[in-house]
mmCIF file as Biopython writes it, N, C-alpha, C and O atoms, coordinates in Angstrom:
data_model
#
loop_
_atom_site.group_PDB
_atom_site.id
_atom_site.type_symbol
_atom_site.label_atom_id
_atom_site.label_alt_id
_atom_site.label_comp_id
_atom_site.label_asym_id
_atom_site.label_entity_id
_atom_site.label_seq_id
_atom_site.pdbx_PDB_ins_code
_atom_site.Cartn_x
_atom_site.Cartn_y
_atom_site.Cartn_z
_atom_site.occupancy
_atom_site.B_iso_or_equiv
_atom_site.auth_seq_id
_atom_site.auth_asym_id
_atom_site.pdbx_PDB_model_num
ATOM 1   N N  . MET A ? 1  ? 0.854   -1.171  0.000  1.0 0.0 1  A 1 
ATOM 2   C CA . MET A ? 1  ? 0.000   0.000   0.000  1.0 0.0 1  A 1 
ATOM 3   C C  . MET A ? 1  ? 0.900   1.235   0.000  1.0 0.0 1  A 1 
ATOM 4   O O  . MET A ? 1  ? 1.834   1.339   0.795  1.0 0.0 1  A 1 
ATOM 5   N N  . SER A ? 2  ? 0.608   2.144   -0.884 1.0 0.0 2  A 1 
ATOM 6   C CA . SER A ? 2  ? 1.417   3.363   -0.962 1.0 0.0 2  A 1 
ATOM 7   C C  . SER A ? 2  ? 1.105   4.283   0.216  1.0 0.0 2  A 1 
ATOM 8   O O  . SER A ? 2  ? 0.079   4.143   0.882  1.0 0.0 2  A 1 
ATOM 9   N N  . ASP A ? 3  ? 2.009   5.220   0.453  1.0 0.0 3  A 1 
ATOM 10  C CA . ASP A ? 3  ? 1.776   6.192   1.529  1.0 0.0 3  A 1 
ATOM 11  C C  . ASP A ? 3  ? 0.464   6.935   1.308  1.0 0.0 3  A 1 
ATOM 12  O O  . ASP A ? 3  ? -0.299  7.143   2.252  1.0 0.0 3  A 1 
ATOM 13  N N  . GLN A ? 4  ? 0.199   7.335   0.070  1.0 0.0 4  A 1 
ATOM 14  C CA . GLN A ? 4  ? -1.027  8.091   -0.213 1.0 0.0 4  A 1 
ATOM 15  C C  . GLN A ? 4  ? -2.263  7.222   0.014  1.0 0.0 4  A 1 
ATOM 16  O O  . GLN A ? 4  ? -3.268  7.707   0.533  1.0 0.0 4  A 1 
ATOM 17  N N  . ASP A ? 5  ? -2.203  5.953   -0.366 1.0 0.0 5  A 1 
ATOM 18  C CA . ASP A ? 5  ? -3.331  5.052   -0.133 1.0 0.0 5  A 1 
ATOM 19  C C  . ASP A ? 5  ? -3.596  4.900   1.361  1.0 0.0 5  A 1 
ATOM 20  O O  . ASP A ? 5  ? -4.745  4.905   1.804  1.0 0.0 5  A 1 
ATOM 21  N N  . LEU A ? 6  ? -2.525  4.766   2.126  1.0 0.0 6  A 1 
ATOM 22  C CA . LEU A ? 6  ? -2.668  4.639   3.572  1.0 0.0 6  A 1 
ATOM 23  C C  . LEU A ? 6  ? -3.260  5.906   4.171  1.0 0.0 6  A 1 
ATOM 24  O O  . LEU A ? 6  ? -4.141  5.830   5.027  1.0 0.0 6  A 1 
ATOM 25  N N  . LYS A ? 7  ? -2.791  7.060   3.738  1.0 0.0 7  A 1 
ATOM 26  C CA . LYS A ? 7  ? -3.338  8.328   4.227  1.0 0.0 7  A 1 
ATOM 27  C C  . LYS A ? 7  ? -4.821  8.449   3.893  1.0 0.0 7  A 1 
ATOM 28  O O  . LYS A ? 7  ? -5.619  8.874   4.728  1.0 0.0 7  A 1 
ATOM 29  N N  . ASP A ? 8  ? -5.184  8.074   2.670  1.0 0.0 8  A 1 
ATOM 30  C CA . ASP A ? 8  ? -6.593  8.133   2.271  1.0 0.0 8  A 1 
ATOM 31  C C  . ASP A ? 8  ? -7.449  7.215   3.138  1.0 0.0 8  A 1 
ATOM 32  O O  . ASP A ? 8  ? -8.542  7.590   3.563  1.0 0.0 8  A 1 
ATOM 33  N N  . LYS A ? 9  ? -6.943  6.011   3.395  1.0 0.0 9  A 1 
ATOM 34  C CA . LYS A ? 9  ? -7.679  5.058   4.222  1.0 0.0 9  A 1 
ATOM 35  C C  . LYS A ? 9  ? -7.841  5.581   5.652  1.0 0.0 9  A 1 
ATOM 36  O O  . LYS A ? 9  ? -8.916  5.477   6.243  1.0 0.0 9  A 1 
ATOM 37  N N  . LEU A ? 10 ? -6.763  6.142   6.196  1.0 0.0 10 A 1 
ATOM 38  C CA . LEU A ? 10 ? -6.834  6.690   7.553  1.0 0.0 10 A 1 
ATOM 39  C C  . LEU A ? 10 ? -7.779  7.888   7.629  1.0 0.0 10 A 1 
ATOM 40  O O  . LEU A ? 10 ? -8.523  8.029   8.600  1.0 0.0 10 A 1 
ATOM 41  N N  . HIS A ? 11 ? -7.755  8.747   6.618  1.0 0.0 11 A 1 
ATOM 42  C CA . HIS A ? 11 ? -8.681  9.884   6.596  1.0 0.0 11 A 1 
ATOM 43  C C  . HIS A ? 11 ? -10.125 9.397   6.603  1.0 0.0 11 A 1 
ATOM 44  O O  . HIS A ? 11 ? -10.970 9.955   7.303  1.0 0.0 11 A 1 
ATOM 45  N N  . LYS A ? 12 ? -10.405 8.356   5.824  1.0 0.0 12 A 1 
ATOM 46  C CA . LYS A ? 12 ? -11.756 7.795   5.771  1.0 0.0 12 A 1 
ATOM 47  C C  . LYS A ? 12 ? -12.155 7.227   7.134  1.0 0.0 12 A 1 
ATOM 48  O O  . LYS A ? 12 ? -13.270 7.451   7.604  1.0 0.0 12 A 1 
ATOM 49  N N  . LEU A ? 13 ? -11.235 6.489   7.763  1.0 0.0 13 A 1 
ATOM 50  C CA . LEU A ? 13 ? -11.517 5.946   9.095  1.0 0.0 13 A 1 
ATOM 51  C C  . LEU A ? 13 ? -11.797 7.056   10.100 1.0 0.0 13 A 1 
ATOM 52  O O  . LEU A ? 13 ? -12.722 6.947   10.905 1.0 0.0 13 A 1 
ATOM 53  N N  . ILE A ? 14 ? -11.016 8.106   10.058 1.0 0.0 14 A 1 
ATOM 54  C CA . ILE A ? 14 ? -11.193 9.222   10.987 1.0 0.0 14 A 1 
ATOM 55  C C  . ILE A ? 14 ? -12.503 9.943   10.720 1.0 0.0 14 A 1 
ATOM 56  O O  . ILE A ? 14 ? -13.210 10.319  11.655 1.0 0.0 14 A 1 
ATOM 57  N N  . ASP A ? 15 ? -12.829 10.138  9.454  1.0 0.0 15 A 1 
ATOM 58  C CA . ASP A ? 15 ? -14.087 10.811  9.112  1.0 0.0 15 A 1 
ATOM 59  C C  . ASP A ? 15 ? -15.303 10.049  9.629  1.0 0.0 15 A 1 
ATOM 60  O O  . ASP A ? 15 ? -16.329 10.652  9.943  1.0 0.0 15 A 1 
ATOM 61  N N  . GLU A ? 16 ? -15.188 8.721   9.717  1.0 0.0 16 A 1 
ATOM 62  C CA . GLU A ? 16 ? -16.323 7.890   10.116 1.0 0.0 16 A 1 
ATOM 63  C C  . GLU A ? 16 ? -16.238 7.438   11.579 1.0 0.0 16 A 1 
ATOM 64  O O  . GLU A ? 16 ? -17.109 6.706   12.048 1.0 0.0 16 A 1 
ATOM 65  N N  . ALA A ? 17 ? -15.210 7.864   12.294 1.0 0.0 17 A 1 
ATOM 66  C CA . ALA A ? 17 ? -14.935 7.352   13.637 1.0 0.0 17 A 1 
ATOM 67  C C  . ALA A ? 17 ? -15.836 7.962   14.699 1.0 0.0 17 A 1 
ATOM 68  O O  . ALA A ? 17 ? -16.355 9.070   14.555 1.0 0.0 17 A 1 
ATOM 69  N N  . ASP A ? 18 ? -16.003 7.183   15.787 1.0 0.0 18 A 1 
ATOM 70  C CA . ASP A ? 18 ? -16.687 7.710   16.957 1.0 0.0 18 A 1 
ATOM 71  C C  . ASP A ? 18 ? -15.664 8.379   17.880 1.0 0.0 18 A 1 
ATOM 72  O O  . ASP A ? 18 ? -14.462 8.330   17.619 1.0 0.0 18 A 1 
ATOM 73  N N  . ASP A ? 19 ? -16.138 8.993   18.939 1.0 0.0 19 A 1 
ATOM 74  C CA . ASP A ? 19 ? -15.245 9.728   19.848 1.0 0.0 19 A 1 
ATOM 75  C C  . ASP A ? 19 ? -14.190 8.826   20.483 1.0 0.0 19 A 1 
ATOM 76  O O  . ASP A ? 19 ? -13.043 9.239   20.656 1.0 0.0 19 A 1 
ATOM 77  N N  . GLY A ? 20 ? -14.572 7.600   20.830 1.0 0.0 20 A 1 
ATOM 78  C CA . GLY A ? 20 ? -13.627 6.692   21.463 1.0 0.0 20 A 1 
ATOM 79  C C  . GLY A ? 20 ? -12.436 6.397   20.569 1.0 0.0 20 A 1 
ATOM 80  O O  . GLY A ? 20 ? -11.290 6.429   21.017 1.0 0.0 20 A 1 
ATOM 81  N N  . PHE A ? 21 ? -12.712 6.109   19.298 1.0 0.0 21 A 1 
ATOM 82  C CA . PHE A ? 21 ? -11.633 5.825   18.350 1.0 0.0 21 A 1 
ATOM 83  C C  . PHE A ? 21 ? -10.763 7.062   18.146 1.0 0.0 21 A 1 
ATOM 84  O O  . PHE A ? 21 ? -9.536  6.965   18.116 1.0 0.0 21 A 1 
ATOM 85  N N  . LEU A ? 22 ? -11.395 8.217   18.008 1.0 0.0 22 A 1 
ATOM 86  C CA . LEU A ? 22 ? -10.624 9.450   17.802 1.0 0.0 22 A 1 
ATOM 87  C C  . LEU A ? 22 ? -9.698  9.725   18.978 1.0 0.0 22 A 1 
ATOM 88  O O  . LEU A ? 22 ? -8.554  10.139  18.790 1.0 0.0 22 A 1 
ATOM 89  N N  . ASN A ? 23 ? -10.192 9.494   20.186 1.0 0.0 23 A 1 
ATOM 90  C CA . ASN A ? 23 ? -9.353  9.705   21.367 1.0 0.0 23 A 1 
ATOM 91  C C  . ASN A ? 23 ? -8.179  8.742   21.396 1.0 0.0 23 A 1 
ATOM 92  O O  . ASN A ? 23 ? -7.069  9.129   21.761 1.0 0.0 23 A 1 
ATOM 93  N N  . LEU A ? 24 ? -8.414  7.479   21.012 1.0 0.0 24 A 1 
ATOM 94  C CA . LEU A ? 24 ? -7.331  6.510   20.979 1.0 0.0 24 A 1 
ATOM 95  C C  . LEU A ? 24 ? -6.272  6.892   19.947 1.0 0.0 24 A 1 
ATOM 96  O O  . LEU A ? 24 ? -5.075  6.774   20.208 1.0 0.0 24 A 1 
ATOM 97  N N  . VAL A ? 25 ? -6.710  7.347   18.786 1.0 0.0 25 A 1 
ATOM 98  C CA . VAL A ? 25 ? -5.771  7.759   17.739 1.0 0.0 25 A 1 
ATOM 99  C C  . VAL A ? 25 ? -4.958  8.967   18.203 1.0 0.0 25 A 1 
ATOM 100 O O  . VAL A ? 25 ? -3.747  9.027   17.992 1.0 0.0 25 A 1 
ATOM 101 N N  . GLN A ? 26 ? -5.624  9.914   18.829 1.0 0.0 26 A 1 
ATOM 102 C CA . GLN A ? 26 ? -4.929  11.107  19.321 1.0 0.0 26 A 1 
ATOM 103 C C  . GLN A ? 26 ? -3.893  10.735  20.366 1.0 0.0 26 A 1 
ATOM 104 O O  . GLN A ? 26 ? -2.779  11.258  20.359 1.0 0.0 26 A 1 
ATOM 105 N N  . GLU A ? 27 ? -4.262  9.829   21.266 1.0 0.0 27 A 1 
ATOM 106 C CA . GLU A ? 27 ? -3.333  9.408   22.313 1.0 0.0 27 A 1 
ATOM 107 C C  . GLU A ? 27 ? -2.121  8.699   21.709 1.0 0.0 27 A 1 
ATOM 108 O O  . GLU A ? 27 ? -0.984  8.960   22.102 1.0 0.0 27 A 1 
ATOM 109 N N  . ALA A ? 28 ? -2.365  7.814   20.765 1.0 0.0 28 A 1 
ATOM 110 C CA . ALA A ? 28 ? -1.255  7.105   20.108 1.0 0.0 28 A 1 
ATOM 111 C C  . ALA A ? 28 ? -0.347  8.082   19.373 1.0 0.0 28 A 1 
ATOM 112 O O  . ALA A ? 28 ? 0.877   7.971   19.444 1.0 0.0 28 A 1 
ATOM 113 N N  . ALA A ? 29 ? -0.939  9.027   18.676 1.0 0.0 29 A 1 
ATOM 114 C CA . ALA A ? 29 ? -0.149  10.003  17.924 1.0 0.0 29 A 1 
ATOM 115 C C  . ALA A ? 29 ? 0.678   10.874  18.860 1.0 0.0 29 A 1 
ATOM 116 O O  . ALA A ? 29 ? 1.824   11.202  18.552 1.0 0.0 29 A 1 
ATOM 117 N N  . SER A ? 30 ? 0.109   11.249  19.992 1.0 0.0 30 A 1 
ATOM 118 C CA . SER A ? 30 ? 0.859   12.105  20.916 1.0 0.0 30 A 1 
ATOM 119 C C  . SER A ? 30 ? 2.063   11.362  21.477 1.0 0.0 30 A 1 
ATOM 120 O O  . SER A ? 30 ? 3.113   11.967  21.695 1.0 0.0 30 A 1 
ATOM 121 N N  . HIS A ? 31 ? 1.929   10.059  21.716 1.0 0.0 31 A 1 
ATOM 122 C CA . HIS A ? 31 ? 3.068   9.275   22.191 1.0 0.0 31 A 1 
ATOM 123 C C  . HIS A ? 31 ? 4.109   9.114   21.080 1.0 0.0 31 A 1 
ATOM 124 O O  . HIS A ? 31 ? 5.313   9.170   21.331 1.0 0.0 31 A 1 
ATOM 125 N N  . TYR A ? 32 ? 3.638   8.918   19.880 1.0 0.0 32 A 1 
ATOM 126 C CA . TYR A ? 32 ? 4.548   8.742   18.747 1.0 0.0 32 A 1 
ATOM 127 C C  . TYR A ? 32 ? 5.397   9.994   18.545 1.0 0.0 32 A 1 
ATOM 128 O O  . TYR A ? 32 ? 6.593   9.902   18.270 1.0 0.0 32 A 1 
ATOM 129 N N  . TYR A ? 33 ? 4.780   11.149  18.682 1.0 0.0 33 A 1 
ATOM 130 C CA . TYR A ? 33 ? 5.492   12.404  18.447 1.0 0.0 33 A 1 
ATOM 131 C C  . TYR A ? 33 ? 6.153   12.970  19.698 1.0 0.0 33 A 1 
ATOM 132 O O  . TYR A ? 33 ? 6.721   14.061  19.655 1.0 0.0 33 A 1 
ATOM 133 N N  . ALA A ? 34 ? 6.088   12.241  20.815 1.0 0.0 34 A 1 
ATOM 134 C CA . ALA A ? 34 ? 6.683   12.731  22.058 1.0 0.0 34 A 1 
ATOM 135 C C  . ALA A ? 34 ? 8.199   12.726  21.996 1.0 0.0 34 A 1 
ATOM 136 O O  . ALA A ? 34 ? 8.853   13.436  22.759 1.0 0.0 34 A 1 
ATOM 137 N N  . GLY A ? 35 ? 8.765   11.937  21.100 1.0 0.0 35 A 1 
ATOM 138 C CA . GLY A ? 35 ? 10.203  11.936  20.915 1.0 0.0 35 A 1 
ATOM 139 C C  . GLY A ? 35 ? 10.985  11.283  22.026 1.0 0.0 35 A 1 
ATOM 140 O O  . GLY A ? 35 ? 12.030  11.792  22.431 1.0 0.0 35 A 1 
ATOM 141 N N  . GLU A ? 36 ? 10.496  10.156  22.532 1.0 0.0 36 A 1 
ATOM 142 C CA . GLU A ? 36 ? 11.245  9.447   23.563 1.0 0.0 36 A 1 
ATOM 143 C C  . GLU A ? 36 ? 12.603  9.005   23.027 1.0 0.0 36 A 1 
ATOM 144 O O  . GLU A ? 36 ? 12.731  8.611   21.867 1.0 0.0 36 A 1 
ATOM 145 N N  . THR A ? 37 ? 13.599  9.078   23.880 1.0 0.0 37 A 1 
ATOM 146 C CA . THR A ? 37 ? 14.931  8.620   23.490 1.0 0.0 37 A 1 
ATOM 147 C C  . THR A ? 37 ? 14.989  7.102   23.595 1.0 0.0 37 A 1 
ATOM 148 O O  . THR A ? 37 ? 14.130  6.485   24.226 1.0 0.0 37 A 1 
ATOM 149 N N  . GLN A ? 38 ? 15.989  6.508   22.986 1.0 0.0 38 A 1 
ATOM 150 C CA . GLN A ? 38 ? 16.167  5.052   23.066 1.0 0.0 38 A 1 
ATOM 151 C C  . GLN A ? 38 ? 16.348  4.622   24.516 1.0 0.0 38 A 1 
ATOM 152 O O  . GLN A ? 38 ? 15.840  3.576   24.921 1.0 0.0 38 A 1 
ATOM 153 N N  . GLU A ? 39 ? 17.069  5.423   25.301 1.0 0.0 39 A 1 
ATOM 154 C CA . GLU A ? 39 ? 17.285  5.093   26.709 1.0 0.0 39 A 1 
ATOM 155 C C  . GLU A ? 39 ? 15.971  5.072   27.477 1.0 0.0 39 A 1 
ATOM 156 O O  . GLU A ? 39 ? 15.756  4.201   28.320 1.0 0.0 39 A 1 
ATOM 157 N N  . GLU A ? 40 ? 15.089  6.031   27.189 1.0 0.0 40 A 1 
ATOM 158 C CA . GLU A ? 40 ? 13.794  6.067   27.863 1.0 0.0 40 A 1 
ATOM 159 C C  . GLU A ? 40 ? 12.938  4.862   27.472 1.0 0.0 40 A 1 
ATOM 160 O O  . GLU A ? 40 ? 12.262  4.275   28.318 1.0 0.0 40 A 1 
ATOM 161 N N  . MET A ? 41 ? 12.968  4.498   26.197 1.0 0.0 41 A 1 
ATOM 162 C CA . MET A ? 41 ? 12.210  3.331   25.754 1.0 0.0 41 A 1 
ATOM 163 C C  . MET A ? 41 ? 12.768  2.060   26.381 1.0 0.0 41 A 1 
ATOM 164 O O  . MET A ? 41 ? 12.003  1.193   26.803 1.0 0.0 41 A 1 
ATOM 165 N N  . ASP A ? 42 ? 14.101  1.938   26.448 1.0 0.0 42 A 1 
ATOM 166 C CA . ASP A ? 42 ? 14.715  0.770   27.069 1.0 0.0 42 A 1 
ATOM 167 C C  . ASP A ? 42 ? 14.340  0.671   28.544 1.0 0.0 42 A 1 
ATOM 168 O O  . ASP A ? 42 ? 14.059  -0.418  29.045 1.0 0.0 42 A 1 
ATOM 169 N N  . ALA A ? 43 ? 14.336  1.800   29.234 1.0 0.0 43 A 1 
ATOM 170 C CA . ALA A ? 43 ? 13.964  1.812   30.652 1.0 0.0 43 A 1 
ATOM 171 C C  . ALA A ? 43 ? 12.506  1.375   30.821 1.0 0.0 43 A 1 
ATOM 172 O O  . ALA A ? 43 ? 12.176  0.657   31.765 1.0 0.0 43 A 1 
ATOM 173 N N  . GLY A ? 44 ? 11.649  1.805   29.917 1.0 0.0 44 A 1 
ATOM 174 C CA . GLY A ? 44 ? 10.248  1.396   29.975 1.0 0.0 44 A 1 
ATOM 175 C C  . GLY A ? 44 ? 10.081  -0.091  29.752 1.0 0.0 44 A 1 
ATOM 176 O O  . GLY A ? 44 ? 9.244   -0.730  30.389 1.0 0.0 44 A 1 
ATOM 177 N N  . ILE A ? 45 ? 10.872  -0.644  28.853 1.0 0.0 45 A 1 
ATOM 178 C CA . ILE A ? 45 ? 10.824  -2.088  28.601 1.0 0.0 45 A 1 
ATOM 179 C C  . ILE A ? 45 ? 11.281  -2.859  29.828 1.0 0.0 45 A 1 
ATOM 180 O O  . ILE A ? 45 ? 10.649  -3.840  30.219 1.0 0.0 45 A 1 
ATOM 181 N N  . LEU A ? 46 ? 12.380  -2.418  30.439 1.0 0.0 46 A 1 
ATOM 182 C CA . LEU A ? 46 ? 12.867  -3.084  31.649 1.0 0.0 46 A 1 
ATOM 183 C C  . LEU A ? 46 ? 11.838  -3.023  32.772 1.0 0.0 46 A 1 
ATOM 184 O O  . LEU A ? 46 ? 11.628  -4.002  33.488 1.0 0.0 46 A 1 
ATOM 185 N N  . GLU A ? 47 ? 11.205  -1.874  32.918 1.0 0.0 47 A 1 
ATOM 186 C CA . GLU A ? 47 ? 10.170  -1.721  33.946 1.0 0.0 47 A 1 
ATOM 187 C C  . GLU A ? 47 ? 8.999   -2.665  33.668 1.0 0.0 47 A 1 
ATOM 188 O O  . GLU A ? 47 ? 8.472   -3.293  34.587 1.0 0.0 47 A 1 
ATOM 189 N N  . ALA A ? 48 ? 8.597   -2.761  32.405 1.0 0.0 48 A 1 
ATOM 190 C CA . ALA A ? 48 ? 7.499   -3.652  32.042 1.0 0.0 48 A 1 
ATOM 191 C C  . ALA A ? 48 ? 7.856   -5.108  32.326 1.0 0.0 48 A 1 
ATOM 192 O O  . ALA A ? 48 ? 7.020   -5.867  32.817 1.0 0.0 48 A 1 
ATOM 193 N N  . GLU A ? 49 ? 9.088   -5.500  32.021 1.0 0.0 49 A 1 
ATOM 194 C CA . GLU A ? 49 ? 9.517   -6.867  32.295 1.0 0.0 49 A 1 
ATOM 195 C C  . GLU A ? 49 ? 9.480   -7.174  33.787 1.0 0.0 49 A 1 
ATOM 196 O O  . GLU A ? 49 ? 9.106   -8.275  34.190 1.0 0.0 49 A 1 
ATOM 197 N N  . GLU A ? 50 ? 9.870   -6.195  34.610 1.0 0.0 50 A 1 
ATOM 198 C CA . GLU A ? 50 ? 9.807   -6.373  36.065 1.0 0.0 50 A 1 
ATOM 199 C C  . GLU A ? 50 ? 8.360   -6.502  36.524 1.0 0.0 50 A 1 
ATOM 200 O O  . GLU A ? 50 ? 8.058   -7.323  37.390 1.0 0.0 50 A 1 
ATOM 201 N N  . ASP A ? 51 ? 7.471   -5.709  35.959 1.0 0.0 51 A 1 
ATOM 202 C CA . ASP A ? 51 ? 6.047   -5.804  36.302 1.0 0.0 51 A 1 
ATOM 203 C C  . ASP A ? 51 ? 5.501   -7.187  35.964 1.0 0.0 51 A 1 
ATOM 204 O O  . ASP A ? 51 ? 4.751   -7.767  36.749 1.0 0.0 51 A 1 
ATOM 205 N N  . ILE A ? 52 ? 5.870   -7.715  34.809 1.0 0.0 52 A 1 
ATOM 206 C CA . ILE A ? 52 ? 5.394   -9.036  34.397 1.0 0.0 52 A 1 
ATOM 207 C C  . ILE A ? 52 ? 5.895   -10.098 35.368 1.0 0.0 52 A 1 
ATOM 208 O O  . ILE A ? 52 ? 5.121   -10.945 35.815 1.0 0.0 52 A 1 
ATOM 209 N N  . LYS A ? 53 ? 7.179   -10.060 35.696 1.0 0.0 53 A 1 
ATOM 210 C CA . LYS A ? 53 ? 7.752   -11.037 36.632 1.0 0.0 53 A 1 
ATOM 211 C C  . LYS A ? 53 ? 7.073   -10.967 37.998 1.0 0.0 53 A 1 
ATOM 212 O O  . LYS A ? 53 ? 6.906   -11.990 38.662 1.0 0.0 53 A 1 
ATOM 213 N N  . ALA A ? 54 ? 6.681   -9.761  38.420 1.0 0.0 54 A 1 
ATOM 214 C CA . ALA A ? 54 ? 6.051   -9.565  39.725 1.0 0.0 54 A 1 
ATOM 215 C C  . ALA A ? 54 ? 4.544   -9.820  39.686 1.0 0.0 54 A 1 
ATOM 216 O O  . ALA A ? 54 ? 3.873   -9.742  40.715 1.0 0.0 54 A 1 
ATOM 217 N N  . GLY A ? 55 ? 4.016   -10.123 38.508 1.0 0.0 55 A 1 
ATOM 218 C CA . GLY A ? 55 ? 2.588   -10.406 38.403 1.0 0.0 55 A 1 
ATOM 219 C C  . GLY A ? 55 ? 1.713   -9.173  38.314 1.0 0.0 55 A 1 
ATOM 220 O O  . GLY A ? 55 ? 0.495   -9.264  38.465 1.0 0.0 55 A 1 
ATOM 221 N N  . ARG A ? 56 ? 2.314   -8.027  38.074 1.0 0.0 56 A 1 
ATOM 222 C CA . ARG A ? 56 ? 1.533   -6.788  37.943 1.0 0.0 56 A 1 
ATOM 223 C C  . ARG A ? 56 ? 1.090   -6.655  36.483 1.0 0.0 56 A 1 
ATOM 224 O O  . ARG A ? 56 ? 1.644   -5.863  35.721 1.0 0.0 56 A 1 
ATOM 225 N N  . VAL A ? 57 ? 0.088   -7.439  36.114 1.0 0.0 57 A 1 
ATOM 226 C CA . VAL A ? 57 ? -0.413  -7.480  34.745 1.0 0.0 57 A 1 
ATOM 227 C C  . VAL A ? 57 ? -1.929  -7.360  34.736 1.0 0.0 57 A 1 
ATOM 228 O O  . VAL A ? 57 ? -2.571  -7.528  35.773 1.0 0.0 57 A 1 
ATOM 229 N N  . TYR A ? 58 ? -2.504  -7.071  33.575 1.0 0.0 58 A 1 
ATOM 230 C CA . TYR A ? 58 ? -3.940  -6.948  33.396 1.0 0.0 58 A 1 
ATOM 231 C C  . TYR A ? 58 ? -4.378  -7.829  32.232 1.0 0.0 58 A 1 
ATOM 232 O O  . TYR A ? 58 ? -3.619  -8.066  31.292 1.0 0.0 58 A 1 
ATOM 233 N N  . THR A ? 59 ? -5.608  -8.307  32.311 1.0 0.0 59 A 1 
ATOM 234 C CA . THR A ? 59 ? -6.183  -8.994  31.162 1.0 0.0 59 A 1 
ATOM 235 C C  . THR A ? 59 ? -6.471  -7.936  30.100 1.0 0.0 59 A 1 
ATOM 236 O O  . THR A ? 59 ? -6.450  -6.738  30.383 1.0 0.0 59 A 1 
ATOM 237 N N  . LEU A ? 60 ? -6.740  -8.389  28.880 1.0 0.0 60 A 1 
ATOM 238 C CA . LEU A ? 60 ? -7.061  -7.454  27.803 1.0 0.0 60 A 1 
ATOM 239 C C  . LEU A ? 60 ? -8.306  -6.643  28.146 1.0 0.0 60 A 1 
ATOM 240 O O  . LEU A ? 60 ? -8.341  -5.435  27.913 1.0 0.0 60 A 1 
ATOM 241 N N  . ASP A ? 61 ? -9.322  -7.293  28.696 1.0 0.0 61 A 1 
ATOM 242 C CA . ASP A ? 61 ? -10.542 -6.569  29.068 1.0 0.0 61 A 1 
ATOM 243 C C  . ASP A ? 61 ? -10.273 -5.523  30.141 1.0 0.0 61 A 1 
ATOM 244 O O  . ASP A ? 61 ? -10.792 -4.409  30.067 1.0 0.0 61 A 1 
ATOM 245 N N  . GLU A ? 62 ? -9.463  -5.874  31.140 1.0 0.0 62 A 1 
ATOM 246 C CA . GLU A ? 62 ? -9.118  -4.913  32.192 1.0 0.0 62 A 1 
ATOM 247 C C  . GLU A ? 62 ? -8.351  -3.728  31.605 1.0 0.0 62 A 1 
ATOM 248 O O  . GLU A ? 62 ? -8.614  -2.579  31.961 1.0 0.0 62 A 1 
ATOM 249 N N  . ALA A ? 63 ? -7.399  -4.007  30.704 1.0 0.0 63 A 1 
ATOM 250 C CA . ALA A ? 63 ? -6.613  -2.936  30.090 1.0 0.0 63 A 1 
ATOM 251 C C  . ALA A ? 63 ? -7.504  -2.016  29.264 1.0 0.0 63 A 1 
ATOM 252 O O  . ALA A ? 63 ? -7.330  -0.797  29.295 1.0 0.0 63 A 1 
ATOM 253 N N  . ARG A ? 64 ? -8.455  -2.581  28.529 1.0 0.0 64 A 1 
ATOM 254 C CA . ARG A ? 64 ? -9.378  -1.756  27.742 1.0 0.0 64 A 1 
ATOM 255 C C  . ARG A ? 64 ? -10.187 -0.833  28.647 1.0 0.0 64 A 1 
ATOM 256 O O  . ARG A ? 64 ? -10.340 0.352   28.351 1.0 0.0 64 A 1 
ATOM 257 N N  . LYS A ? 65 ? -10.706 -1.375  29.751 1.0 0.0 65 A 1 
ATOM 258 C CA . LYS A ? 65 ? -11.497 -0.556  30.676 1.0 0.0 65 A 1 
ATOM 259 C C  . LYS A ? 65 ? -10.658 0.582   31.251 1.0 0.0 65 A 1 
ATOM 260 O O  . LYS A ? 65 ? -11.126 1.714   31.368 1.0 0.0 65 A 1 
ATOM 261 N N  . ILE A ? 66 ? -9.429  0.271   31.602 1.0 0.0 66 A 1 
ATOM 262 C CA . ILE A ? 66 ? -8.539  1.306   32.140 1.0 0.0 66 A 1 
ATOM 263 C C  . ILE A ? 66 ? -8.286  2.383   31.088 1.0 0.0 66 A 1 
ATOM 264 O O  . ILE A ? 66 ? -8.401  3.576   31.371 1.0 0.0 66 A 1 
ATOM 265 N N  . ALA A ? 67 ? -7.941  1.956   29.874 1.0 0.0 67 A 1 
ATOM 266 C CA . ALA A ? 67 ? -7.647  2.921   28.815 1.0 0.0 67 A 1 
ATOM 267 C C  . ALA A ? 67 ? -8.864  3.787   28.501 1.0 0.0 67 A 1 
ATOM 268 O O  . ALA A ? 67 ? -8.731  4.998   28.326 1.0 0.0 67 A 1 
ATOM 269 N N  . LEU A ? 68 ? -10.026 3.190   28.430 1.0 0.0 68 A 1 
ATOM 270 C CA . LEU A ? 68 ? -11.230 3.970   28.144 1.0 0.0 68 A 1 
ATOM 271 C C  . LEU A ? 68 ? -11.566 4.943   29.269 1.0 0.0 68 A 1 
ATOM 272 O O  . LEU A ? 68 ? -12.140 6.004   29.024 1.0 0.0 68 A 1 
ATOM 273 N N  . SER A ? 69 ? -11.213 4.587   30.496 1.0 0.0 69 A 1 
ATOM 274 C CA . SER A ? 69 ? -11.483 5.486   31.630 1.0 0.0 69 A 1 
ATOM 275 C C  . SER A ? 69 ? -10.663 6.761   31.548 1.0 0.0 69 A 1 
ATOM 276 O O  . SER A ? 69 ? -11.050 7.782   32.117 1.0 0.0 69 A 1 
ATOM 277 N N  . TRP A ? 70 ? -9.526  6.719   30.844 1.0 0.0 70 A 1 
ATOM 278 C CA . TRP A ? 70 ? -8.689  7.917   30.704 1.0 0.0 70 A 1 
ATOM 279 C C  . TRP A ? 70 ? -9.444  9.014   29.970 1.0 0.0 70 A 1 
ATOM 280 O O  . TRP A ? 70 ? -9.180  10.198  30.181 1.0 0.0 70 A 1 
ATOM 281 N N  . PHE A ? 71 ? -10.373 8.635   29.115 1.0 0.0 71 A 1 
ATOM 282 C CA . PHE A ? 71 ? -11.084 9.607   28.296 1.0 0.0 71 A 1 
ATOM 283 C C  . PHE A ? 71 ? -12.360 10.093  28.955 1.0 0.0 71 A 1 
ATOM 284 O O  . PHE A ? 71 ? -13.012 11.002  28.441 1.0 0.0 71 A 1 
ATOM 285 N N  . ASP A ? 72 ? -12.731 9.499   30.094 1.0 0.0 72 A 1 
ATOM 286 C CA . ASP A ? 72 ? -13.920 9.920   30.818 1.0 0.0 72 A 1 
ATOM 287 C C  . ASP A ? 72 ? -13.636 11.078  31.754 1.0 0.0 72 A 1 
ATOM 288 O O  . ASP A ? 72 ? -14.556 11.647  32.341 1.0 0.0 72 A 1 
ATOM 289 N N  . LYS A ? 73 ? -12.357 11.433  31.897 1.0 0.0 73 A 1 
ATOM 290 C CA . LYS A ? 73 ? -11.977 12.480  32.853 1.0 0.0 73 A 1 
ATOM 291 C C  . LYS A ? 73 ? -12.086 13.847  32.233 1.0 0.0 73 A 1 
ATOM 292 O O  . LYS A ? 73 ? -11.805 14.848  32.892 1.0 0.0 73 A 1 
#
């Protein structure tokens, strides 16, 4: 898929999206453009691995509920 085809598809999705989807896209884009350094990303990965080993994890349904609650504030 060409860059232009992808842009067209994304524009169509955004034009037809509900508020929940738009908020998720905005949140993802803001993280993408935040400009984290490689060191910051590596530290986040190490922290996540420690959380997994310690059992600090969520099911997919729990994670969805948490993420959606961010937009209710």
